[in-house]
C-alpha positions in Angstrom: 5.2 -17.1 -15.1 7.1 -14.1 -16.7 10.6 -13.5 -15.7 10.2 -9.8 -14.4 11.2 -8.0 -11.3 9.4 -5.3 -9.5 11.0 -2.5 -7.5 8.9 -0.5 -4.8 10.6 2.8 -3.8 9.8 5.8 -1.9 10.8 7.5 1.4 10.6 6.1 4.9 7.2 4.9 6.2 5.3 5.3 2.9 4.3 1.6 2.8 7.0 0.3 0.6 7.6 -3.0 2.8 3.8 -3.5 3.3 3.1 -3.3 -0.4 6.1 -5.4 -1.3 5.1 -8.2 1.1 1.6 -8.1 -0.2 2.8 -8.5 -3.8 5.3 -11.1 -2.9 2.6 -13.4 -1.5 0.1 -12.7 -4.3 2.3 -13.4 -7.2 4.9 -15.9 -5.6 7.7 -13.6 -6.1 10.9 -13.6 -3.7 11.2 -10.6 -1.6 14.4 -8.5 -1.1 14.6 -5.4 0.9 17.5 -3.0 0.3 17.4 -2.0 3.9 17.8 -5.6 5.1 20.9 -6.0 2.9 22.3 -2.7 4.4 21.4 -4.0 8.0 23.5 -7.1 7.2 26.5 -5.0 6.2 26.0 -3.0 9.5 26.1 -6.4 11.4 29.3 -7.4 9.4 30.7 -4.2 10.8 30.0 -5.1 14.3 26.6 -3.3 15.0 23.9 -5.2 16.9 20.9 -5.6 14.9 17.5 -6.1 16.5 14.0 -5.6 15.4 12.1 -4.3 12.4 12.4 -0.8 13.7 16.1 -1.0 14.1 16.7 2.0 11.8 15.3 4.3 14.4 17.6 3.0 17.1 20.7 4.7 18.6 22.7 1.8 17.2 21.5 2.6 13.8 22.3 6.1 14.1 26.0 5.2 14.8 26.0 3.2 11.6 24.4 6.0 9.7 27.3 8.2 10.7 29.9 5.6 9.4 27.7 5.1 6.4 28.0 8.7 5.5 31.8 8.6 5.7 31.9 5.3 3.8 29.9 5.1 0.6 31.0 1.6 -0.2 28.2 0.2 2.0 25.6 1.7 -0.3 27.3 0.6 -3.4 27.6 -3.0 -2.2 23.7 -2.9 -1.5 22.9 -1.6 -4.8 25.2 -4.0 -6.7 23.7 -7.0 -5.1 20.2 -5.6 -5.8 21.1 -5.1 -9.4 22.2 -8.7 -9.7 19.1 -10.0 -8.0 16.8 -7.8 -10.2 18.2 -9.3 -13.3 17.4 -12.8 -12.2 13.7 -12.1 -12.2 10.6 -13.0 -10.4 11.6 -10.9 -7.3 10.1 -7.9 -5.6 12.7 -5.5 -4.1 12.2 -2.5 -1.9 15.0 0.1 -2.7 15.3 3.8 -2.8 18.2 3.8 -5.4 17.5 0.9 -7.7 15.1 2.5 -10.1 17.8 5.0 -11.3 20.4 2.4 -11.5 18.8 -0.2 -13.8 16.0 -0.1 -16.4 15.0 -3.9 -15.9 12.3 -3.9 -13.2 8.8 -2.5 -13.3 9.0 0.4 -10.8 6.6 1.9 -8.3 7.2 5.1 -6.7 5.1 5.7 -3.4 4.8 9.2 -2.0 3.2 10.8 1.0 3.7 14.0 3.1 6.2 13.8 6.2 3.3 14.4 8.3 1.4 11.4 7.0 4.5 9.1 7.0 5.2 10.2 10.7 1.7 9.2 11.5 2.3 5.8 10.2 5.7 5.4 11.7 4.2 6.4 15.1 1.4 3.9 14.9 3.7 1.2 13.5 6.6 1.7 15.9 4.4 2.7 18.9 6.2 6.1 19.5 5.1 9.5 19.7 4.2 11.5 16.6 6.8 14.2 17.5 9.6 11.5 17.8 8.4 9.9 14.5 8.3 13.2 12.7 11.9 13.9 13.7 13.1 10.5 12.6 11.3 10.9 9.2 12.9 14.3 8.7 16.3 13.1 9.6 16.1 10.1 7.4 14.8 12.0 4.5 17.7 14.6 4.7 20.4 12.0 5.4 19.4 9.5 2.7 19.3 12.3 0.1 22.7 13.6 1.1 24.1 10.0 1.0 22.8 9.3 -2.4 23.8 12.6 -3.9 27.3 12.2 -2.6 27.5 8.6 -4.2 25.8 9.3 -7.4 26.1 12.8 -8.0 23.9 16.0 -7.4 21.2 15.2 -9.9 20.5 11.7 -8.6 17.0 10.9 -7.5 15.6 14.1 -9.0 13.6 13.0 -12.0 10.8 10.5 -11.5 10.6 9.5 -15.2 12.3 6.3 -14.2 9.2 5.1 -12.6 6.3 3.0 -14.3 3.8 3.9 -11.7 3.6 6.8 -9.2 1.1 6.5 -6.5 0.5 9.2 -3.7 -0.4 7.1 -0.6 -1.5 10.1 1.4 -5.2 9.4 1.2 -4.9 5.6 0.9 -5.0 3.1 3.6 -2.2 0.5 3.2 -5.0 -2.1 2.4 -6.1 0.1 -0.4 -2.8 0.6 -1.8 -2.3 -3.0 -1.8 -5.5 -3.7 -3.7 -4.7 -1.1 -6.3 -1.2 -2.4 -7.0 -2.5 -5.9 -7.3 -5.0 -5.0 -9.9 -2.3 -2.9 -11.8 -0.2 -6.0 -11.9 -3.1 -8.2 -12.9 -3.9 -5.9 -15.6 -0.3 -6.1 -16.8 -1.0 -10.0 -17.1 1.7 -10.7 -14.3 -0.9 -13.5 -13.1 
């Protein structure tokens, strides 16, 4: 097996985690989620972590306020992910990693806020209106945080990505099949 790393990046509810899990299982790579590492930091700071949809909870909103004031949390996550990516044979979901290291094969997933909100509403069993509000808030807050930490141009250029896929018209199953085929053509397996 080749010693490579794969990073799946994109905004909230675009299909990153679904894709990363499927690729991890298919190719036998260990899976790391930047959000899980950030949640662990939140737990260390005394926040109560529960469920996969924790980021949409009032507890997470409190952590996000603290996160905006203290960029050290995001830097710690990114430093850990860079070290993990260098080891190889891993799949990582991360919004920032593709701009911070050139080692991994990178996928950028995109879709409109409306489509992502529909997915979030279905996944988290909440109203579309609530999901749209969450998606808009997370997009805005993440962009502010990363620009504050890494500078005003951070995240603007998508040239760092090997593959850019608009998931708007794809089912998540179709996305997974497409990316598996891409990796097989690259002779990953």
